[in-house]
N, C-alpha and C positions, 0 to 999 in steps of 0.2 A: 643153418647159415646159408645166405644167398650163394648160389653156385659160382657166380662171377667173382664175388668177394673171395670165396674159397680158392678159386683158380688163381687169383692175383697173389694170394698168400703163398701159394706153392708153385709159382712160375719159376722157371730156371733163371739163375743169376750166376754170373762169372764168379768163380771161387777165389780169385786172386785177392780181393779185398778181405775175405775171411782169413786167408793165409797171412796177409799183412798184419791183421790185428792179432792173430795168434802169436806171431813172432814178437810184436811190440808188447803184448800182454806178458809173455814169458820173460822178456828182458826187464820190464818194470817190476814184475814180481820178484825176480832175483835181487834187484837193487834195493827194493823196499825191505825185504827180509834181511839182506846184508847190513843195511844201515841200522835196522832195529836191533840186530844182534850186537853190532859194535857199540852203538850209542846207548841204547836203553839197558841191554843186558850186561855187557862187559864194562862199560863206563859208569852207568848210573845204578847198576845192580837192582834193576826194577823187578826182575823175575826171580829173586831169591826167595825160596819157600819159607825162610825164617823171618822175612819181612811181611808187613801187612800190605795186602793188595785190595783195592776197591773192586768188588765183583759186581757184575750186572745182576740185579735182583732176580732171583730164580735160578741163577747159575753159580751160586756160592760153592758148589761142589767142584768147580773147575779150578785146579791148583797147578802151579808150575812144578816142573821136575827139578830135582837137585842136580848139581854138577857131578860128572861131566855130561849127564844125560840131556840137560837143557841145551847145551851147545851142540850136542849131537843132533837134537831135534832141529835146530836152526840149519845145520848142514844138510839134513835130509830135505827140508823145505827148499833150500837153494838148489839142490840136485833135481828135485821135482820141477822147479821153475825152468831149469835148463832142458829137461826132457820135454816140457810143454813147448818150449821154443823150437826144439828139433822135431816135434811131432813123433816122439818115441813112446810107444804104449800110451798114446795121448789121453784117451778117456780115463784110464786108470790113474795116470799121473795127475791129470787135472782134478779128478775127484779127490784123490788123496791130498793134493795141495789145498783144495777148498776146505777140507776137514781140518787140516793142520793150521791153515791161516785163520780159520774161524776160532779154533782153540786159542791161538795167539791173541786174537782180537778180544776174546772173553776174559783173558787173564788179568787185565788192568783197565778199569773203566776210566781212570784219569788220563789215559792215552787216547781216548776216543777221537777219531778224525773221520770226516765224511768220506775221504777217499778209502779208508780202511773198511768202512761199512760197504761202500760200493764195490770194493775189491772182493769182499766175501760173497756178495750177490753174484758178481760177474764170474767168479771162479766156479760156482755151482752151475751157472747157466752155460758157461763155456764147455763144461764136461759133457753136455748133451748136444753140442753143435758139431757139425761135420767139418771142423777146421783142420782135420788131418787127412782129408781126401786128396790132397795134392802137396807137393814139396815137403814131404815128411818121411821119416824113417818107416812109419807104419805102412806106407805105400810101397816103398822100396823093398821091405821085407815081406810084403804080401799079406800083412796083418789087417789091412783095410782096403776096401775096393776103391780104386782111383776114380776121380771124377773131375771134369773141368767146370761143372756147374753144380750149384746147390739150390735148395728151395729158398725162395725170397724171404720166407718168414725167419730164417736163421739170421739174416742181416737186420730185418725189421725189429727183432727183439732187442738187439744192441742199440739201434737208433732210438727205440722207445725209452730205454734206460737212460741214455744221455739226454733225451728230450725232457724227461721228468726232472732231471737235475737242473736244466736250464729254466724250464717253465716255473717250477715251484720255487726255485731260487729267486726268480723275478717276482712272483706273487708275494714272497716273504719280505721283499724290499719295499712293498707298498705300506709303509707305516710312517708315523710322524717323525720318528728319530732319523730314519734313513733319508727321508725327504728334506731333512734339515742338515744333511751331510754328516750325520753322526753314524758310526764312530770315526769316520775317516778324518774328520777335523782334529781328532785327538791323536790318531795313529800316525798320520803322515808327517807332522812336524817332529815327532819323536825319532824319525829316521833321517833327520837333517844332516847327520854326520856321514851318510853314505857317500862314497866317492862319485863324482860327476853329477849325479842327479839330486844330491842332498839339498842344495839351495832351492831347487824347483819344488821339492816336497814341502817346503815351508810356506809356499804360496797357498792361501786359503781357497782361491778359485779352483785349484787342482782337486781339492776334496769335493767341491760341488760338481765338477766335471766328471770325476770318477764315480760319484754316487749316482748321478742321473744317467751317465753313460752305461754303467753296469746294469742299472735297472732296465734301460731300453734294450740292451743287448740280450739279457736273459729272457725278456718277454717276446722279442721278435726274431731272434736268431734262427729258431727252428722253422717258422714259416718262410723266412728268407732262404734257408737251406733247401727247402722243398722245391724251389723253382730254379731251373737251370740258369736263367738270366741273372739272378741275384746270388747264386750259390758261392761264387768266388769272392764276392764282396763280403758275404756273411762269414765265410771261412777265414778270410783275412782279418776281419774285425775280431772274431773269436780267438784267433791265434795271438793277435796283438794283446788282447785282454788277458789271456792266460800267461803269456810270457811276461807281461808287466807285473802280474800278481806274484809270479815265482821270483822275479828280480827284487821286488820290494819286500815281500813277506816271507819268502823261503818256506813254501808250503809243500815240500816234498814232491812226490810223483804225480799229484793230482792234476796239475796243469798239462803234463805230458799225456796222461791217460785221457784227459778231456779232449785234447787236440786229436789224438788217434781215433777216438770215438766219433768226433765231429767229422773227421775225414770220411767216415763210412757213408755220409750223406751224398757223396759223389757217386758217379756211376760205378757199378760193382767191379769193372775192369780197370779202374784208375791206376792200380799198381803196375799192371801190364803196360799201360800207355807210358808211364814214367820210365819203365825199364827200356821200352823201345826207343824213347827219346834219348836216354843215356847211352844206349848202344852206339848211337851215331857220334857220341862225344868221347867214348872211352873204348879202346880196343880190348882191354881186360874184361870189361862188362860184356862186350859183344861176344868174346870167346866163351866166357862162362855161360852166357845165355844160350849160345849155339850148342854147347855140350849138354846142357840140361834138356833142351828141346829134343835133341837126338835120343838121349836116354829115355825121355818120357815117351816118345813115339815107338821106339824099338823095343825097349824092355817092358814097358807097362802097357803098350798097345792102346794108348789113348788117342782118340780122335776128337775133333771139335764137337762141342755140345754133348759130351758124355754126361748124362744126367740120370741119377738114380732117384726116381720120383717115389715118395712115400706112398704106401698103399692107402686105400680109403679108410681102413680101420686105424692105421697109424696116424693119418691126418686128423681124424676125430679125437684120438687120444691126445695129440699135441694141443689141439684147441681146448680140450677140457682142462688141461693143466695150465696153459698160458693165460686163459681168460681170468681165472681167479688170481693168478700171479700178477697180472697187470692191474687188476682192480685193487689189490692190496697195496701195490706201489703208488697208486693214486690216492688211496685213503690215508696212509700213514702221514703224509705231509699236512693233512687237514685236521688231524685229531686234536691239535692244541685248541681248536675252537670249542671243544667240549669241556675245557677247564676254565676256571675263573682266573682273572688277572692277566697281565701281559706276559706272554711266554718268555720274553727275554729276561724277565725278572724271576718268574717262578720256575723256569726251565721245564715245566710240565708240557710234554709234547714237543720238546725241542729236537731231540735226537731223531735220526732217520728221516728228517723233514727238509733237508737241503737248505737249512737256515744258516748259510755260511757267512762268517765274518760280519755278523750283524750287531754284535753287542760288545761293549767294553765295560766290564764290571770289576769293581775293586771291593775288597772286604777285609775287615780285621776283627779280631776278637778272640775268645777262648771258650772252653767248656768248663762248667762247674759240676764237679762230681761230689755227690753227698752220700755219706753213710747214715742211713736213717736211724740205725740202732744207736749210734754214738753221737750223732749230730755233727760229726767231722765233715768239713767241706774243703776240697782242694781245687785249685785252678790248674787246668791242663791246657797247655799251649800245643796245638797240632804240630808245630815245627819240632817239638821234642820227640815225636813218635813217627813222623812221616817224612817222605822225601819232599824236596822243595816243590816239584810239580804237583804231587798229590795234595800238599797243603794248599797250594794256590787254587787248584780246582775245587777242593773241598769247601772252601769258604764261600764260594759263589754258586754251589749246587746243593739245593735242599735234600735231594735223595742221598747224596754222599754225607751230608751232615747227619741225617737220620741213621745211616749205616754206621758211621763212626761213633755215634752215641751208643749203639748196641754193642760195638766193640769195646768201648770204655766200660760199659756195665759188666761185660764178661771179664775183662781184665781186672777190675777192682773188686769184683765179687770174689775172685780167687784170692786176691791179695788180702782182703779184709775178712775172708771166710764168712760171707753173708750174701744173701740174695736181695737184701733190701738196700739197693743202690739206685739213686736217682741221678739223671744227667740233664743238665740245662745248657742250652747254647746261647752264649752272650755275644752275638755277632751283629755288627753293623756293616751295611754295604751301600754302594752307590752305583747307579746305572748311568753311563755316559757322563754328562756334565752336571747331573743332579747333585744334591747334597746327600751326605751320608744319613742313613736312617736305620731303624731296627729292621733286621732281615728275618729273624726267627723270633717268635714269641718267647721271651726269656722266662716266662712263668710256667711253661709247659715242660713236664718231664717227658722227654722224648723216648724214654725206655717203655713208657706206657702207651705210646702211640703205635697203632697198627698201620703198616704201609699199605695203601690201596692204589694199585696201578692205574685204575680207571676213574679215580675220584680226586678232586682238588684237595690239597692239604691245608686245613684251616689254620695250622700253626705257622704258615708262611705269612708274614706281615704284608698286607697289600702295598703296592708301590704308590708313593705319594707323587702325583703328577705335578708338573710345573704350574 
């Protein structure tokens, strides 16, 4: 690599923005795990090992704990999130949280969210970043060398991850449905009963404005953030966009995480500037800041521009790891081009691609289970065996339809004491404002179909275009 480029990647940058993100990340991690425990585990019983869970293909071996161990697991995750916030045994806490959160992510595919996937990636990345070199218990206890500055690449990798979310989110919006204000023309009027803004959401022009506004923001926000003159404008627009989304659609911590990551595009010392500004407005903040500064200088011996530069060997190792990592993150959102059909219909290549809030699908139907030996056939409604959210996701996701077919074969093979069981999916679906049509070929015995991750599934009926 060119020496100038390498020097840029490892230039010293103020550590305060990294500390800021560590604290925000830890708080959001705690809240996300807390809500998941209360809502999905305690209220919805989603992680009961006696119930059926949709696993990610290849990770069927990941199973939930029984009580009280599952709740204990959630408590441990929340404690780890607090330790990350405080910078206590930071690297170990962050790595253990990353493993635990990934385990939680893999337990139920019906709960897939883009922010959960991003959080898994960020958790592992954060474990390797020097976010504990200041304002942390690790420094106070002498477990980590203190520093006022860190390598530029530590911040660049976080900016890169947020940049891919924006850019590929924008690229995904360049399709006929989104350019026709779908699915917002369907979703926004459905929110008409919301207080204050409800009547506004019924206006069709708003769906068009949000569709094209979201497209333009995703495509151009990163270039605008890179230039100082347009940075505040871009950050303001991005913040407004994320806060609007969380107000209307209630999409968890993702907007707050996005705002925090977007803030990293400012100069690395922006948190320090904010604190200096607040010191003039609040005596309490001024006193706390003075106490921390005195402690930092006297106890830790820190001086301005304390920077631990990675060795040449370490720099090469970092680049050898990050280059494939970045390439993978740029390739995953493009893989749907290698499958036949529209990705919003087939779902092949949809996950991990930042295709956020792009489709409105409805489906209804049942499964026909046949005992080949006796000729007996029964109709199975998914609602009889699944949780409401599982059933809703199942009917519009072919991979889950295939998985549930295998589950039905296993279930009825035991009940009928025979391996000669066939399963057919009788499902009709619609995308956006199109008419209902066959979704899965009803003549195909799905138990005889082999799942192929990198090939199109011929048993998914092609979408009938308008």
